N, C-alpha and C positions, 0 to 999 in steps of 0.2 A: 504494500500500500504506500502511496505517495501522499504526503501532506505538507502544505506550505508551512514555513517557519519551523521545521522539524530539526531538532538537534542532531539526530542520527545521520541525516543526509549531509549536514554540514561536516560532520566528522568523516563520513565515508568519502565524500568528494574532495575534501581539502586537507585531511590529516596527512596524506602522503606528501603534500607540498610542505607542510610544517616540518615533517620528518627530514626532508631534504635540506630545508633551511637549517635545522638543528645539526645536520651532518656537516654542512659547510662551516658552522661555528665551532664544532667540537673536533671534527676530523675522525671521529670514531663512531661506528654504527651503533654499538650498544649504548654509549653515552648519549648519542643523538636520540635514540628511541626513548630513553629515560627522560631526557629533557623535554621532548615533544609531548610525551604523555603527561608529565607533571604540569607543564604550562597549560595544556588543554583542559586538564582536570580543574585547575585553579580558575581558569577563565569560564569554563562551561558550568561550574557550580552556580554562576551568576546568570545562567542562560535566560531566565525570565526577565532579567534586566537588559542584557546585551543583545538579545535576539532581534529586537526591533531597531537597533542602532547600527553599529558597525562591528559585528562579531569577529570578522577576520582581523581587523585592526586590534581589537581587544585581545585576541589570542596571540597575535604577533607581539604586541607590547609585553604581554606576560612572558612569552618565550625569551625575548631579548632581555627583559628585566631579570629573569632567573639566571640567564647565562652570565650577565654582567654583575649580579648581586654579590657574589663571592668570587674570589680569585679562582678562575677555572683552571683545572690542571692543564699542563701544556698539551697541545695537539701532537699526534704522532709526527715524527720528522718527515715522513713521506707525504704528509698532507700539504698541498700546495699553499695553503694559507697559514701554515704553522708559524712562520716567521713574523706574522703581524700580531701586534698587541690585541687583546680582546676587543677594545673599543674600535680600533681601526678595522678589525675583521668584521665586526658587526655592521659598521657603516657601509663597507663594500658589499656585503651580502644583502643588506636591506635595499641598497640603491640599485645594484646591478642584477642580483638574482631575483629578489622579490619584486623588482620593478616599481618600487615605491618612489613617489616624487620627494623632493627634499623636505617638505614640511612633514610628511609622514615618517621619513627616515629620522628626522630630529625627534619626533614624538616617540617612536618605538625604541630608540636608543638612549633617550633621555638627554640629548645634547641640545644646547641652544642653537637655533637656526644660524646665528651669526658665526658660530664655531664650526658648523658642519662643513663648510667649503674647505677650510684649512685642514680639517681632519681627513676629508676625502682625498685631498691633494697629497698629503703625507702618506696615506695608506697606499695610494696608487704608486707613488714613487718607491716606497719600500718593497712593494710587490714586484715592480720592475727590476729593482736591484737584486732581489733574491731569485726571481724566476724570469729572466729576460726571454727565455724560450716561449713563454706564454704570449709574448707580444711580437713574435717573429712576423716579418712581412711575407706576403704571398709569394713573391718572386725572390729567389736566392740570388743576391748580387754576385757578380764576378769578383775574384780577389782583386783588391785594390780599389774597388768601387764603393765600399761601404763608407758612407760619410760619418764623420764624428758627430754625435748628437749634440744638440744645443743644451745648455744647462736647463734643468727642470724648473718650472713654476717661477717662484720669486727669487731663485738663486741667482746671484750676480754673474754676469758673463766672465768676470775676472774675480777670483776670490780675494777677500780682504787680505792685504799683505802681499798679494801677487804670487803666492806659492801654491803649487799643486797639492801640497800636503794638507792645506786647509780644505780643499775640495774632498780629499779622501776621508777626512774626519767627519764630514757631514753625513749623518746616518740616513738621510732620505735622498741622497743624490746617487743616481744610477752611474755605475762606472762606465767610462768611455771604452769603446772597442777600437783599438788602433787599426787604421786601414791596412789591409793586406795580411792580417794575422789569421791564425787558425781558431780564433775565439768565436767565430760565428756560431750561435746556438744551433744545435741539431733540431730538426723538426720533431714534434711529439704529437700524440693524438689530441692534445689540447691546443695546439698551435693555431693562432688566429692572426689576421692582419693587425699590425700595430696601429694604434689610434692615439690621438692626443690624450694626455693624462687627465684633463679636466673636462672632458666631454662625456655625454651619455653614450658610452662606447658599446655598440652592439657586439663587437668582438669579445670584449670582456664578459659581457652577459652570456654569450655562447660558451665561453670558457667555464664560467661558474656552473652553468647548467650541465655541462659535460662532467665536471668534477662531482656534482651532486648525484650523478648516476651511480657513484660508488655506494650510495645508500639504497638498500633493497626497497622495492615498492611495498610499503606497509599500509594497511588499513588499521588505524588505531582505534576504531569505534569500540570494539569489545573491551579492551583494557580501560579506556577512558570511561565508558558507561558503567563498567563494573566498579571502578573507583568512585564514581559519583554516587553510586548506591541506588541506581534506579530499581524500583520494585516491580516494574511491569515490563513484559517482553516488548521489544521494539524491533522493527525491520529497517532496512535501508530506506529512508524516506526523504522527501524533498526539502532542501534548503534553498529558498528563493529570496528573492530580494524584496518579497511582499508578504503582507499578512492582513487579517481583518482589522480595520480601524487604523492601522499604522501605515500600510502600503508603502513599500519602498524601504525594506530593511537595510539593504546594503547600499552605502554611498556609491555613486557612480564611479568615483575615483578608485575605490577599492575593487569594484567589479572589473574595471579595466586592468588594474594592476595584476589581480589574480588570474584573469583571463590571459594576459600577456605571459604570465609565468607558465601556465599550462601549455600555451601555444609554443613558447620557447622550448619547453621540454620535448614536445612532440616533434618539432623541427630538428632539434639536436639529435634525437635518437633515430629519426627516420622510420619510427615504428609506430603506427597508429594504435597499436595495442596498449601503449602507455597512456593514451589520452583517457580522460575521465568520461565515462559513458553511463547512461541510465542503466540501472541494475536489471531491469526486466525487459523482455521483448514486448513490443507493442501487440496487444491482443487484437483479435478479429473484431470487425464492425458488428454491432448488435443487429440482428435481423429485425424487420418490422414487427414480427410477432415473437413473443417470448413467454413461455409458461413458467419459467423458473423465477420466483420472486427476487427482487433486488433487496439486498441486505444493507449496503451502504455504498456511497460514491465518493470519489475524490478526483482531483485534477492532477495530471502528470505534467512533465516538463520536457522540453526539447534541448538536447545537448548542443552547445555551440552557437545557438541562435534562438531568438525569441520566436514564439508562435503567434501569428495574428489571431487575436481573440475572436474576430468576426468570422474568420474562416480558418480555424486551427488545423495545423498539421496533425496527422494521426498520433504523434508523440505528445501533443499538447491537449488532446481531447479529454472529455470526462471519461473516467473509468468506472465501471459498474461491477460490483461484486455480488453474486447471487447467493442464495442460501446454500446451494450445492457446492459453492466455492469456485464456480466458473467465473471468469472475468471477461468483460466485453468493453468496447469503447463506443461512445455515442457520437457518431460523426455529424448528426443533424443539428447538434447544439453548439452555440457559442460557448467558449470556455476561457477561464483565466480572468484577466482584468482588462477592462476597457482601456485602450491605449490613451485616450484623451482625458477621461475623467478619473482613471485609476480605481473605478468601482468594480468590486467583485461581481462577476456574472453568476446568477443564481441557478440552483437546481433543487427541486424538492421531490420527495418520494412519499407516496401514500403509505400508511402504516401497514397495509398488507403487502407492500412491495410490488404491486401490479400497475401502478400509474406513476408517470414522471411529468413534472412541470419544469419548463426551461425556456430560455430565450432562443428561438430558432435562428438559423443562419440568415434567414430573410429579414430578421429584426423583430418579428412578432413573438408574442409569448403564447406558448401552446401547452396542452396537456396530451400526453401520449398514453393510450391504453395498451399495455403490452400483450395481453392475451389475444386481443382482436386486431391490433395494429392500427386502430382508429386514432387519428390526431384531430383535436379540436382547438380552436383559437380562443384566447381570452381577449375580448374586444376592449382594449385599452391602449392608449398611446404611451410610448416609453418616455420616462422622465429622466433627466440627468442627475438623479439622486439615487442612493442605494435602494434597490428593489428588495421586497420582502414577500415571500410566498409561504402560505400555510394551507393545509388541507384538513378536511373533516376526517375523523377516524376511519370511516368506511370508504374514503377516497372518491366520493361522489362530487364533492365541492372543493374547488381550489380558489383561494383568494390571493390577490396580488395588490400591493400598494407600494408607494415610493416615499412615504412620509410627507406627502404633499396634499394637494386639495382633492385629489381623485383616487379612489380605490375601486376595485372591481372583484366580483366573484363569479366564477363559471360553474354552472350546473352541467356536469358532463352528460347526464342522461338526456337533457333537453337541448343542450348546446347554447342555452341562453346565458347572457352575461348581465348581472345586476351591478349597478354602480352605487358607490357610497361617496358622498361629498362632504367636505368640511374645510378645515384650515390645515391641519397637519394630521391627516388620517393614517391610522395604522389598524389593520384588521388582525387582532391578537389571536383569535381562535374561531373555529367554525364547528358547529355541532353536526351530527348526522342528519338532522332535519333541515340544515341550511341556516340555522340561527347563527348570527355573526356577533362576536363581541368586538365592538369598535371603540377605539380610543381616538379622541380628537384633542390635540394639545394646542393651547392658546397662551399667549403672553398675558400676564395680569399685573396690575399695580394696586389692586384693592384687597389682596389676600395676604394677610400678615405672614411673613417668612417665606413667601413664594414669589419667584419671578415668572413662573408659568404653572399651569395646572392642566391636567388631562381629564376630560369628561368621558366616562364610560357609559355606553348604551348597548342594549341587546336589540338586534334588528332581525326580524324573521317573519315567518308566516303568521305567527301569533301576535304580530304587532311589535311595538317598541316598548322597552322598559328601561329602567335605570336612569341615566341622566345625572349621576352623582359625580362629584369631583374627587380625584385622587392625586397624590403626589406623582409626577412623571417618573420619579426614581423607582417607584414600585413596579414599573413595567419594564425596567431595564433588561431583565433576563427573560422576558416573554411571559406567556401565560398559557395554561391548558384548561380546556373546558371539560368538566366531568361527563361521563357517559349519559347521565340524565339531563344534562344541559343546565344544571342549577348552580354548580359550584365552580369557581375559578381557583386554580392553584397558581400562586405568585411567590416571588422571592423578595423579601424586604431589603432595605438598605443595609441592615446588619446581617445579611445572608442567612435569614431564617425562612424556611418554607411556611407560607401561611395560606389559609383557605378563606375565600370570600364568597358570600352570597352574590351571585352574578346579577340579581335583580335589585337588591337593596344596597349592596356595598358593605354589608356588615361582616366583619372579620370574626371567625369563630374557630373552634377546634384547637388542637395542639399546634404549637409553633416550634418547628424542628430546626435546630442550628445546623448549618451546612458549612461551617467555617474551617474545616480541616485543611482544605486546599483551595477554597474559593468556589465560585459557581460560574458555569458557562451559560447554561440555559435550562429552563423547564422544558422537558421533552414531551411528555404525554401522560395520560392516566393509564395505568395497567389494569385497574379494576375499580370498583366503587370506592375503595379505601386506599389504594396505593398510587403514588405519583412517581414517575421516573424523572430524575434530574441528571444532567450532564455536568461533571466536575473535572477540573484539571488534576493530574497526578501531582506528586510532591515536587517534581522537576518543572512543572508548568509546561510540559512537553507534549505528552499524549493526553487522552482523556479517558475517564471511566464513568460508568453509569451507577447511580445510587437509587435504590428504591426506598420510598418513604411512606410509612403508614400514617395517614393524616389523622387517624383517630388516636393511636397510641403515641405518636411522635417518634417511634423507633425507626431507625434507618439501617440499611445494610447494602453492601455491594450487590449489584445485579449480576447474577451468575451467567446470564445468557451471552454476554460479550466479554471476551478476554481483554480486548482493548479497542478503542476507536480513535480516529483522528480528532484533533481539537475542533475542527470545523466541518467534519464529514457529514453530509446529509445522511440521515438515518432512515431506513425503511423497515422491512420486516425483521422482527427479532426471532432469534432461535428459541 
């Protein structure tokens, strides 16, 4: 299963890169693995904080900080960077191997930006002095044609005092190669064209990438996740640069840098097998008719390029997992995030798993009945605000709103669409008879302690009821309507599950605390007395389901799902 914002895909996709960075810093594969694991564990323990920001930068900063925190043991003599002091080594690796711009290099190495240029210059000069063969030119000059190099950087053309001895004593000055001598360095597998010492040298970058190949390709997901102490099973899942509400987890600068790194490695090895690729093969397109109920859905990703959400490639389409375990993709639906608005494109599944609601490739919103293959359109215009879809427990009714002035509900049996209008409409829940629980939020200045309030009403065949005001915060996690259509299950601001009379607004029954790990959403009623709630696990990574008895207030893990994604649309339960 793939799920956006997931820690395990971040580790699966990028931990090999961090291991190679650690290898360049330490020169030893065992120490590199230990350093990379320790840094990733420290950074990813804060995953709920860093996941929506710049997780790669946070992990790199931790890796460099741990490398530089204590005097690291000397690197093996055969390591090409062994002669460089730790800080100089870190600067070159961050700048040329990790492809970070100067500002990011300064941040991950703890240097002032003003001191970075001098540190980089000295590191390059030291490396040239110790390993001139790394900077050999493409063409081997004839004897007698090798020019004497100009002094490096700020070194004067004539040493103070006018003696050659002063030049020899400068630790960062590369020795001259007298013309016509046999000191021309021999070509090595790392040899690249010489470049200026203070430029973004693509040759040096290629050198470091090739040296980094001395580190075996390691996926550090298992040791890192084990150390973090995750209590729930995870698979390789998507780390994207987007998530619900935050959208854009990874700064563009870091995306470019890490992409450059992966691309450099692939080019250097000449072996596409080293490139990072999705873990699973793309499944077959779902047929128009399908008898196997859908259990949950998620969106996948495309390696190497984004997938157009309006017409997604197979790798970026919705994936549907059925009760039997079979997986399909949904080519008819838009998927991912709208490129202009960055709004997540929706998909909803009826509780029996036999109907899907989604935004079609043609831009309309439709409901697809899987057993018959019939598709019917919800007659409403798309709004440039986040869409919200909910269905009745029996799957006959699907309601759609955008938190705007217009909402709609499709009766699939008749094909008719009913509209609901207001100010900021949200259709919270729909009963099996088509009764709608509607919230309309308005700004107020005459209600003490509130800048806005939401008015709840029941609308259906039996008329309208309700019309009472509630705090909009009470609706933050959604709502579920009981099978008899009389009771709403909601989560209060202090993360307690409460039940409310849907017609009068009176709160009654037990109030169950759900504050172990927080709340994601109220899912559905399981019976007349039990409500299903989705909660994040202790790592704020995956999610699990909790069943709550509204009469006794007792709660327990729901045993029908081992785990689900944080935002995965949920259909039929086992």
